[in-house]
C-alpha positions in Angstrom: 42.7 -238.8 105.4 40.7 -237.3 102.5 40.0 -240.8 101.0 39.1 -242.3 104.4 36.7 -239.4 105.2 35.2 -239.7 101.7 34.6 -243.4 102.1 33.2 -243.1 105.6 30.8 -240.3 104.6 29.7 -242.3 101.6 29.1 -245.3 103.9 27.0 -243.3 106.3 25.0 -241.7 103.5 24.5 -245.2 101.9 23.3 -246.7 105.2 20.9 -243.8 105.8 19.5 -244.1 102.3 18.8 -247.8 102.9 17.1 -247.0 106.2 15.0 -244.3 104.5 13.9 -246.6 101.6 13.1 -249.4 104.1 11.0 -247.0 106.2 9.0 -245.7 103.2 8.5 -249.3 102.0 7.2 -250.2 105.5 4.4 -247.5 105.4 3.6 -246.7 101.8 1.0 -249.5 101.4 -0.9 -248.1 104.4 -1.2 -244.5 103.1 -4.8 -243.6 102.2 -4.3 -240.3 100.4 -3.1 -240.8 96.9 -1.1 -237.5 96.8 0.7 -238.6 100.0 1.4 -242.0 98.5 2.8 -240.3 95.4 5.0 -238.0 97.5 6.4 -241.0 99.3 7.0 -242.8 96.1 8.8 -239.8 94.5 11.0 -239.3 97.5 11.8 -243.1 97.6 12.9 -242.8 94.0 15.1 -239.8 94.9 16.7 -241.9 97.7 17.2 -244.9 95.5 18.9 -242.7 92.9 21.2 -241.3 95.5 21.8 -244.8 96.8 22.9 -245.9 93.3 25.2 -242.9 93.1 26.8 -243.6 96.5 27.1 -247.3 95.8 28.9 -246.6 92.5 31.4 -244.3 94.1 32.0 -246.7 97.0 32.5 -249.5 94.4 35.1 -247.3 92.7 36.9 -247.1 96.0 36.7 -250.9 96.4 34.1 -250.6 99.2 30.7 -252.4 99.3 29.0 -249.9 101.6 27.4 -250.2 105.0 24.1 -251.6 106.2 22.0 -249.7 108.6 22.5 -250.4 112.3 20.4 -253.6 112.9 19.2 -252.4 116.3 18.1 -249.0 114.9 16.4 -250.8 112.0 14.5 -253.2 114.3 13.5 -250.4 116.6 12.2 -248.4 113.7 10.2 -251.4 112.4 8.7 -252.0 115.9 7.8 -248.3 116.4 6.2 -248.1 113.0 4.1 -251.3 113.4 3.0 -250.6 117.0 2.1 -246.9 116.3 0.2 -247.7 113.1 -1.7 -250.5 114.8 -2.7 -248.3 117.7 -3.4 -245.2 115.6 -3.8 -246.1 112.0 -4.0 -243.3 109.4 -2.1 -240.9 107.4 -1.4 -238.5 110.2 0.4 -241.2 112.1 2.5 -242.1 109.1 3.3 -238.5 108.5 4.5 -238.2 112.1 6.7 -241.3 111.7 8.2 -240.0 108.4 8.8 -236.6 110.0 10.6 -238.2 112.9 12.7 -240.3 110.6 13.6 -237.4 108.3 14.6 -235.2 111.3 16.9 -238.0 112.6 18.4 -238.4 109.2 19.1 -234.7 108.8 20.7 -234.5 112.3 22.9 -237.5 111.6 23.9 -236.3 108.1 25.0 -232.9 109.5 27.0 -234.8 112.2 28.7 -236.9 109.6 29.5 -233.8 107.4 31.1 -232.2 110.4 32.9 -235.5 111.4 34.2 -236.2 107.9 35.1 -232.7 106.9 38.0 -233.8 104.7 35.7 -235.8 102.4 35.8 -234.9 98.7 33.4 -232.1 97.7 31.4 -234.2 95.4 30.6 -236.6 98.3 29.7 -233.7 100.6 27.4 -232.5 97.8 25.6 -235.9 97.8 25.1 -235.6 101.6 23.8 -232.1 101.1 21.4 -233.3 98.4 20.2 -236.1 100.7 19.6 -233.6 103.5 17.6 -231.5 101.1 15.6 -234.6 100.1 14.8 -235.3 103.7 13.8 -231.7 104.3 11.5 -231.7 101.2 9.8 -234.9 102.5 9.3 -233.4 105.9 7.7 -230.3 104.3 5.6 -232.4 102.0 4.2 -234.6 104.7 3.4 -231.7 107.0 -0.1 -231.2 105.5 -0.9 -234.8 106.6 0.0 -234.4 110.3 
């Protein structure tokens, strides 16, 4: 059970990281404020580093990871593009990023509870990812 929970938690973290990186990529070129853009770029790098870490551990377990839910990914893309077309600007992007981070934190806590037998190092990765999402939420608050 421990190995199964470990792999499942890693898969969920990995899929969430991919979703987060894709979301940042979708909006970063639209950001007007240089400091805001730098914040997004920095957090994207943090997510990519965590993604590399999760992918490596999954590889060690003989698993290739998990892609984000295609419906969720499509809905996110649609929401981002419609909302930024109707209300362009940094405040709209900050709002979208905040919503995404809040959903990520909620999901990660759910997965930590669901896969409670996962190895501690993997739980630590999930916790670091949660902290990264919270840091991003706090960082973009000034642009709302």
